[in-house]
Phi, psi and omega in degrees: 000318181294332179294317178294316181296320179297316180289326177293323179293322179293318179296315179297319180294319179291324178293318178297318178295321179295317178296318179297319180292325178289324181291318183233086181294149177292147181239125180299144180302326179293322177292318178299323179298314179297314181300317181294316181292320178295318177295323177297315178298315179295319179297319178295320179293317178296321178294323180288333179280339186299317184298331183269356182269158173300164189307308183295315180295322178300316178298318178296319179294320178294318177298317178299316180298316180297318179295315181295317180293319177295319180293324178298315179295317180293325180295321177288327186278329187255157176290324178239121180301145181293148179054039190301317181289338180269348185301319179303321178284317182294327180291339180273348181302312179299327179292318178295319178297318179296315179298319178297317179299318180296317180294315180297317180294324181288331183258007181292134180276347182285346179087351178271133181243128176277113184245107171269144181304134186294311185295314178298320178291324178294319179293316178298320178294321178296319178295319177296320176295321178296320177297311181300317180294317180296315179295320179298320178295317180296318179294320182296326180297323179057036175224151181291143179284155176287118183274353186267037176280145184285162180295323180297317179297319178296315181296319179295316178297318179296316181294316179296318178298317180296319180296314181295313182294319178296323181297330178260335184278317185297314176298324178292322177298324179294340180269356176276163177299323178296321179291321178294317179295321180297319179291318180296316179295321181298321182286338178278000000 
């Protein structure tokens, strides 16, 4: 009897481990580096856009920025990024909010149009789309990532991700009101 129970426990344990692995797939450190840097870039852009936006929109942008910056830090710190299976949907929320804002502003009868700068919002949306797409691909693979990547490979991936994200984020930051004020203050 104990023999049957022992084999049933092993089968149950392996099934539980398989289900757990399917729910939270492993994420390679190089992929986590890209996801974190992209979320950091999007969060910085959303934070820079907040001061020039109307009060309600500013609050939404600040909340979005805080979530993105917190998720970026957690993604670098943890083996599995938090809320990983929800990230493809959550990364699209800022894009949907921006689209809603554009539609509401275009159809407003008051004549006032809320205009957020196109390039910074476009870059932030592109970074959010890149995050959603990358996470969707990792989830679709359904296999654990190889955890034995070397430190050099991680550092190179982190550096390349940072260079690419900085190359598109920094010019966009300069086009926000916060970026214009920073440049103006610097010259005085």
